[in-house]
N, C-alpha and C positions, 0 to 999 in steps of 0.2 A: 053307371060310372064305369070306367076301365079299371082294372087291378094293378096296375102300374104304379108301380113305387119306385124309387131311384133304390138302386144297389150298396148294399153296408159292405164293402170289400174286408172291412176290418172282422167282420163275423164270418166271413166265407174261408175255410181255408184252403193254403195255397193250392192244394189237390185239385180242390174242385173249381178254381179260377182257371186253372191253365187246360182243362178237359172240356173239350168243347162237342160239339153236336159229331164230329168224327167217330169219337170215342164211344160216344154211345151207342150209334150207328153200327157200329162194328161187334159192340156186344149183345147189340139185340137180336144181332143176325144168328148168334149161338142160344136159339130159343129151344124148348122142349124138344120139338119135331126136328130141328136142326140135330140135336144130339143124338135122336134118335137114329135118324140117316148116317151120321158119323160112325156109330155105334155100330150099324149094320153092315157098314162098310168094311169096318176091321173085323167085323166077328166073322163075314163070309169069303175076306181075301186077304186076310191078315196084313202084315205090313207092306204088300204089295202094293196099295193103294195109296200110300202115306204120300206119295209125289203130290198128291191132286192139291193138296191144299197149298201147296208153293205153286205149283201151276197158276191157280186163279189169282194169287195176290196182287202183281202188277194190274191185271184187267179189274179186278175191286178196286183199286186204287185210282186207277184212270176214270172208270164210269163214276164212280162216288164225288172224286173230286168235280166232275165237270158237273154233277147235280149240285154241290156246293156253290160253285163257282155261277151258277144261272142263280141260284137263290140270293146271293148276296152279291151279285152287280145289278142284278134284274130288281131286287128287291121284292120279288113274287115268289110264291111256289111254282114246282113244275105245271100243274094242271093249269094254274093262271096263264102261265105263259103258253100253253099249248091253246087254249080256249081264244086267244089273240093271235097266233099264227097258224092254226091247223083246222080244218074242217072240221065242225059239230058234231058230224058221225063217227068221226075217229076218235074225240075226245070223248064221247058219251060210250063209246064201245070201251073203250081203255078203262075210264074209270068204272063203269059197271063189273067187268071181269075183276080188275083190282078190288074191290068191295068184296065180291063174291070169296075171292082166292082169300082173302083177308079173313072175315067170318069163318070160313072152314079153317083156316091156321090157327086163330083164335078158340075154337072149339077143339082141337086137338091139344093146343099149349095147355087149356085150362084141365083138360080130361088127365093129363100127364101131370101138372101139378097136384090134382086131386089123389091118384094113387101113390105118388111120390110122398105127400105127408100120410095117408094109410099104411104104405111101409113103415111110416118112422113110427107113428103114433096110434096106429088102428084108427076104429072107425068107420064109417061110410064114405067110400071115394066120390060119390055123388053129392054129399054133403058137404066135403071138404071144396070141390069143384064150385058149388054154389056160392061157398064164402069166398074162396078167391076170386070169382068174378064180379062179387059186389064190393072189394075191396078196390080191385083194378078202377072198376067203375067211377066208385066216390073217390081215389085220388085224380083221376083226370078232370070229374069235374067241379070238384070242390078245392082243389088245391092250385091254387095258383102257378105259372110256370117257374115264376123266380123260385118257388119253393120247390116244385117238381124236379124241376133240373138238378140239383143239388142230390136227391134222392135217388134218381135213375143214374148220376154219374157214382155215388157209392156204391151203386149195386153192380155196377161193373165188376168191382174188385172181388164179387163172389164167385166168379167165372174161374180165379185162381184154385178153387177146392178140383178143377177138373186135372191141374197140374199137380196137386198134392195127392190126389188119389192115383197116378200115373207114377207117382215115384214111392207109393207102396209097394210096389212088385218090382222084381229086378228085371232091369232094362238092358237086353243084349245090343250094345251101341252099335258095334261094328255091322250088326246085319241091319238095323235099322239105317245107317248111312249109306250100306251096299244099295239096298234098296229105293232110297232117294237119289243116289246119283245114276243108277242103272234103273228105269222105270219099269214096271212090268205090265206088258200087254197081253190079257186073256181073250182070245177071238171067239167070245161066248156070248149070246145076246144078255146074258145075265150081267156078265161085268162092265158091256156099255150102257146097261139102263142104268148101273149104279154109278158110272160117271156121269152120266147125264143127272142121276139124283143130285150128287154131290154139286154139281153147276149149278144146278135150279135153287138147291139150299143158299147155296154162297152169294149169288148174283140174283138178287129178288127186286122186282118193282117196287115192293113196298119203302125199299131203304131207299131209293131215289128221292122217292115224294118226302118221305121224312127228314132228312138231312138238309136237304133244298128248304123245308118248311122252318126247321129248327135254325136255320142261317137267317132266315126271316124273322122269326120270334127272338134270335139276341140283337139282332139291329133295332126293333122297336123296345128291346128293352134298356138300350144304351142310347137311344134315342135318335139313332143313325138314318139317315133320308139317302136311297137311291139315288146316284148319280150328284148328290151334293158334295161328295168328298175331294178331297185333293189327290190326286196322281198318288203321292205319296204315301198318305194315308190308306189307300187301296193296295197298293204292295203290300203295306203291313199287312194289311189282312190277307192278301194271298198268300203272305207264306205262311199265317197262324193257321190257316184251312188246309196247307199242303202238309204238314208239319202234323197238325190234328188229324186229319183222313190216314196218312200214313200209318200214324200209331194205332190209330183205330182200325185199318183193314190189318194190319200186321197182328195185331192184337188177338181178332176176331180168328183167322186164320189158326195162329198158334195155340188158341184154345182148342179148335176141331183138331190137330194135331195130335194134340194129348190125348183126346177124349179117343180118338181114331187107334192112337197105339195104345190105350189100357185096354180096348176090348181086341186089337190083335193078339197081344200077348196074352192076356187073362182067358177071352172067351174061345178065340179064334184056337187059342195053344190046347183048349180043352174039349174042343171039336163040338162047342158051341157055336153053331155058324148062322140060326136064324133067330134075329132078335126082332119084334114087334113095333117095341116102344120104347121110349129113354126110361119107363118103371121096372120094365120087363128087364130091361140091360143093368140095373142098379139090383135087383133082385138077384139076376144069375152072378153079378159080382160076389154077393155074400159068401158062398159055401166054398168060391176059387180063392178068393183075395182076403176075405177077413171081413169081420164089421166094420171095420175103420173106412175101407174104401167105399163099401156100401152104404154107408152114412153121408161119406162126403159126396157121393154122387146123388143120392135121393136129396140132399138138401140142397144141391145144385139144380137139379131139377126146377125146385121150388122158385129159387130164387132169380133163376133164368126165365121163368115165367113171369116172376112179378116184372120184371124188366120189359120183356118183351111183347106183352100182349096191350100196355100203352101205347107201345110203338105201333104196333097192329091197328088197332082201334083209331088210334087218331091220324096216322096216316091215311087210313081210307077216309075220315072226317076231312080232312085237308085238300084232298082231291075234289070228293063230292063237293065241299062248298067251295073253293076255288073254281070249280066247274061253272056252277051256277050264279058265280059273283056275289056268294053270302058272305056275311062277317063271319070272319075264322079267327084261330088263336087259341091256347090255352092260357095264355096270359088276360083274355078276356072273361069277365062275368058270362056266365051261362044265359042270362039275361039279354045279354048285348050279342050273342052269338048262338041264338035257339037251334037253328040249324046243324050247324058244326056240332054241337055238343046231344045232339039227338041223334046225328051218326054213330058218334061215339058208343051211346046207350043202345042203340038200334043191334051195332055189329057185336058187341060185347053181350048183350042180353040173349040174343038170337045164337053167339058162337054157345054161351054156355048151355041155353035149350037143345043143341044137337047134342049133348052127351045124354040126354035122357030118351034119346030116340034108336031105333034100332038100327043107325047107321053106325058104322065102323069108323070111328075116328080117324083111325091110320090109313082107311082104304080112302076116305074122305081126303085126307091129306096127301095121299098119292093122286088125286083128282084136283087138287088145288095147286101141286106141282106142275102138272100139265098146263093149267091154266096160267100160272106164273111164267113158266117156260114160254108159251105162247104170245102173251103179252108184252113180255120183257123186250121183246126185238124189235116191235113198233116204236114202244116207250123209248127205248135206247137210241135207235135211228134219228127220230125226233128229238132227244134232248141234243145229239152231235148238230143237228141243224141247228137247233137254239143257240150250239154252243158257239157258230159259227156266223151266228147273225149280229152286225154291229147293234142294232136296233137294243138286243138283247145285252148284250155283253157292256155296251159302252166303249170308254176307251182304253181296255186291257182286255184284249181277245185272249182266249185259251191256246196256249203254247204247241205247237206240233208236236212233242212228247206225249203230253198230256191228251191230243187228239187222235194220237196215233195209238196207245194201249185204251185209248176210251172206241175207237172203232175196232179195237182188237177184241175187244168184249164182246162187242157186237156181233162178230164173225163166230166167236167162239159158241155162243148163245144160239146162234143160228144152226149151226151146227149142231149141237145140244137136240135143239129143238125138231129136226129132221132125223135124227137118228131115233128121238122116241118116236115121232110118227111113223117111222120104219118098222120100229118093233112093237106097236102097235096094229101094226098093219099085217104082221107074220102071224 
């Protein structure tokens, strides 16, 4: 039997009712591996790379809004639409690469969470990692979407610890504003690879699948049928999606800005330019910025991981289930969607297990970023083609401005991938 029940709005705080999939998607983008990337960028290049987080905002908004619109107006996720409109070999290649990349990303995030808790309370990092793997798996399997969604929404607030951490140090706003207005370009391989890493961390394929699928979950939760609404109702839904996505992506990059800023001022300023993990970043902050900044940074690693790991595992499960036409959805009982929940379990368990192998999680994360960067380009091209298909989008096509920034995101990522392969071939 389905777990869907009428929503009791009176019991849900106003904040949770108005925050949608866009904000959760944006917050999930700032996972522990992303925090490590932004920290390394600030530590290595100082405030000279802060401009990158603002460069990506319009492209993030454009492509995520396209993914949300596809889910909302077709009533199906990205992979389900690809199954109907693209060759099977392309669909299964994309889904396989997404599953591999997400599993590796889960491994890196869970490892970072274990190390973060170890820094605060001691104990074994591997023990903590297993505990976090079990917790995130149980949340997804046994907590229905109507209850899981508010948990994820509240967890978005924990990202403000990185804003608080930044304000524990003296910020030279004049220099920061100068570097934002006049971007620094350093003609070195290391600089361009960092730009690629930032783009790959910010515009990730799993976010497309997650946001589209969560729009579908919201429709199911409220009893909305695709194609069964009036044009005015659909317009209101579009306005809500636009506001939700703009807030979510701006929020995501705002947090990235403060993480990068903290690393630039504290670590780069002290000559610490090589940071390989989020936990290492937190530990490096303690002697330079004090215990308070260290504690905030470490707690943020744990909180962001609790938010991001379910998104990573679930987005992979949505993609696989939709590709094979299996029943899917976090609101369904596991008995109704065994294949969907099996993928969640496999991705989470394998990701946790990778932390017990000789594989370096951060090195694995690098290769997952390569996979994400490569697979993002064909996925985004396919999404933009879907967005222009009246069969998918119904009566309200995507506007020219949104298509412009969506295709802009494709171009930016394609250039990033080309630069990545150029650097690897050197």
